[in-house]
N, C-alpha and C positions, 0 to 999 in steps of 0.2 A: 065329961065331954058334953057339950050342949046337945040335946035331943035333936033339935032342929038341924044342927050342922050335920049330925049323923044321916039324917033322912035325905038331906041335900047330896051328900056324897054317894049314897046308894043309887039315887036317881041319876047323877051324872055318870056313874059306872054303867049302869043300864044303857043310858043313851049312847055312850061310846060303843058299847058291845053291839047294839043294834045298827050303828053306822058301818061297822066293819063287816057285818054279815048280810047287810041288806042287798048289796050289789056286789058280790064277790067276783074277781076276775077269773074267768075260765078260759084256759088256753087250748088251742087246737092240738090234735095229736101230732107229736113230733116238735112241739114247743113247750117251754117250761117258763115259769113265772120267775122273774129276776128283777128286784127293785121296782116292783109294781108293774113291770112290762113283760109281755110275752116274747121270748127270743127262741130261735131254733136250737133244738137240743143238740143236733149234729149238723151244723151249717154246711152247705155244699160250696166248696171253693173252686173256682174255675181258673184253668190256666190262661196265660196271656193269649190274646186274640179270640178269647171266647167270653160270652156272657150268660148270665143265669136267667132262663126264660122258663117260667112254669115248673120251677124245681130242677131243671136240667140245663146242662151247659151246652150252649149253641155256639157255633163258629160265627164270629163277626164278619159280615160282608163288608170287606173293604172297598171303597170306591177307587177303581184303578184310574190313574191319570196318565195318559200317554203323551210322548213328545209330538211335536208338530210332524205331520206326514205319517203318523202311525195311528193304528186303529185297535180296538180291543177285540181279540179272538180268544174266547174261553177266559182264562186267567192271565193272559200275556198280551203285551202290545206288540203287534207286527206291522211291518210297512204296508201302507195302503197301496196295494198292487194296482189300483186303478191310475195311480200317479206315475208308475214306472213305465219308461220308454226305454227299449233297447237302444244302445248307443254304440257308436264306433269308437268311443273314448275309453281308455283304460280307466278302471276304477281303482281306488286306493284303500289300503288296509295297513295300519302300522303294526309291526311285529319286530320284536328284538331290537329295537332302536332304529329300524329302517322302515321306509315307506315302500310297501310292496305294492305291485300292480297286477290286475287281471281284467279280463274281458268276461262279461256275464251275458248269457242269451236266455231269456224266458219267452217261450212261445206264447202267442196270443190265443184266446178262445178256450183256455183250460183253467180249472181251478188250481191255483198254485199250492194251496195247502195240501201237504203230503205228496207233493210232486216229486218223482224221482230225480237225482242229480248225477250227472256224469262229469268227471274231472278229466280234462284232456290236456296233456303235458307235451310241450314242444321238445325238439332234440337240441343237442349241443350246437351252439351258435344261432339257434332259431328263435322265433318270436311267437307270441300268442296270436298275433294276426296271421302269421304264416300258416300255422297248423289249423287255425279257424278256416282259412281259405281252402287248402288242399284235402282237408279231411271232410269238409261240408257237412259236419255234424248238425249244424243249425237247420238244415232242410230236413234231416230225420227227425230232429226235435219237433219241428212244426207239424209233421205228419203223426207222430206218435206220443207227444205230450210230456217231454221231459226237459229239465233245465240243463244248461251246458255251461261250464265255467272253464276258461283257458288262463291258468296263471303264467305269469311272465317271470322267467328266470333272471337272476342278477349276473353281472359279468364276472368271469375268472379269467385273468390274463387276456382281457380284452374280448372274450367270448362268453355269450350267455350260457348259462348252465343251471342244472339242478344238483345240489350236493348230495350224492348218494353214500356219503361217508368218506369222502376224499380226504387224504392228508393235505392236499393243497388248498382246501377251501374251508373257510370258518362260517359260511352262510347256513343258517337254521332253516333249511327248506322243509324238513319234516314238520317242524313246529309251524312254519308258515302255512303249509298246505293243510294240516289238521286244524289250525285256527281259522282258516278261510272256510272250511266246511262247516265248522261250528257257527260262524258269523252268518253265513247264508241260510243255514237251517233255522237259526234263531230269528233272523230278520224276516224270512218269507214263510216260516214253518214248512220248509221242504222236508221230505221224508227222511228220517233217521235210519230207517230199515232199508232203504232202496237207494244206496249211494254206491257208485262205481268209479273206477279210475282206469285210465288208459293213456298211452303215450308212444311217441316215436323215438327210437334210438335212446339217447339219455333220458328222454321221458318214459320209455319202456323200462329202463333201469330203475327210475324213480318209482314207478308204479309197483315193482317188486318190493322196493325199499319200504314204501308206505304200507303194503298189506302185511309185511313182517313186522314192522314197528307198530302199526296202528291197525291190527286185524279187525277189531270190533267196529271200525268205521266203514268197512266196505263189505259188500255182498259177493263181488267178483272184480277181477282185473283182466286187463289185455295188454300185451306188449307187442309192438311192431318194430321188429329189427333191433331189439334191446334185450340183453340178458340180465344177469345179475352182477352187482358189485361184490368186490372181495369182502367189504364190511358186512353186507348182508348175507353172504354165503356162510360167514363164520358164526352167524347166530345158531345156537345149538337147537333150539325148539321152534318149529313153525307151527302156527295154528291152521286149521283146515281152511282152504279157500279155493273158490272156483277160479281156474287158470285158463287163460286163452293166450296162446303164442302164434304169432305170424311172422315167418321168416323165410327169406330167400337162400337157396343153397350157395349161391355165388354172392353173398354179401361179404365184401372184403374189408368193410369198415368195422362190422361187428360179425366176425366169422361164427358159423354155427359150432365149429369144433373147439371153440374157446381159445384159439390162438390169437390173442390180442396183439395187434401189430405195433402198438405205440408204447414207448418207454416213459410212462408217466405214473401218477399216483392212483390210477384206477386198480391196480393190483391184478393178480391171476383171477381169471373167471373160468368156471367149468364150461364144458360143452353143453349143447342143448340137450343131448341125450341124458347126461347126468343130471342137469337141472330139472328137467321134466320127470325124470325117474324118481327124484326126491320127493316132488309134489305128488306123484302117483301114490307113493307110499304114504305120505302124510294124509292124503284124502282116502286111502284104503280102497283104491279103484280095483275092481275085480272083472269088468268086462271091457272089451275093446272092438271097436268097429272101424272100418275104413270107407271113406267115401271119395270118389273121384269128382272134383269140382270142375276141372278144365283139363286140357291136354298137359298143363304145366303144374296144376295144383292138386294135391291130395290132402284131404282132412282126416287126421287120425283123432278118434275120440276114445278117451279112457274114462270109465264111469264107475261110481259107486252107487248103484241103484237104490239101495237101502237109504242112503243118507242124501241122495241127490247132490252128489258132489262130482265135479268134472274136471278134467284136464284135457284141453283140446289143442291140436298142433296142426295149423295150415303150413304145409311144406310146399314152398313154390320152387320147382326145379330150375335152375339156371338164373333165378331172379337176383337182383342186387339190392342195394340199401335204399329202399324207397318205400312209400306208403302205397300199397297196391290199389290201383284203380282199373276197372275193367276197360280193356282196349288201350291202356296207357303202359308203354313198355318200359322195362329197365333191363339193361344188358340184352336188349333185343327180344325180351320174353314178356308176353301178355299174360297177366296172372289169371285172367278169366272171372274175376270177381272183384267187388269193392270192399275194402277192408272195414270201412265205416259201417256198412250194412252187415257184415259178418259179426262185428264187434257188438252192435246193438241186438241182433238176433240172439247172440250169446247172453248178453246181459238180461235181456228182457224176459227170458225163461225163468229167472230167479226173482221177478217182482212179486213182492208180498203186498196184499191189499191192507191198507192202514185203516184204523178205526176212525 
């Protein structure tokens, strides 16, 4: 082999070796050299909605876009309360293939976020307008800062009603009322912890039905001149619930002894002593007190002081089937108190402060 060629090959080999070692690639800790590049030895893989920042997965802050008339509150879109005006017109909510109606009242001058909600139900043949007028809940709401909703029942054999499990009705009122509560809480961020329900007659029956079927929705309930339906009475297990009952001893429409005078699909109902006795057992009440409200009205309080659970009963001697209003007689009897004030006094003791 030519001596010159051998010298050239040795020189070339030395040159190549020098090129490889003159500027070696040095990778950081946690990286390895692959195909001339430094890559992570154990790459961090982030879940959806996260991105890698400085070696850690951080949640991606998505820009929230709200519909017209809605504003951002935290991570949700809620109705811009500055645009809301209380109206005398019924509002609409579609449920179960039907357009349902309700009246809503939100008092001015309060922060609507986490505001308590009281649902008020009219009686058989009644209207949302009617019970709004005679209960006068709006005035109490103005004073104490809670929202009031008055749902409107649909017609059954020509008469408005709320379906408490009647054989003669296929209206899904339990679903409608729970959906309405969800809708209002989502739209206005009303309090989920401080929701209450009350009603007159059929509305009182429906209040019992709702706290039995949807107990997690309510903090307390009140019934005026309404007891419990056969359907709800047959439910084997009740969850604990604060109960207020207001009833006249001469209510011949819904008698306190359970002697339902009409032959229809409402079914047999227990007397008030049996009904309230069941709730006292469920709530584990251990103490009872009696207060004289007026010449005609006695308030019986049954309490579980450890769990702050109550069963209260305003018994109005000689009073008929009506919403008690001070100095307004039924069957010639003045109840000596206003049911709306009594109901809100009962509800308000269970208000929880929201974060």
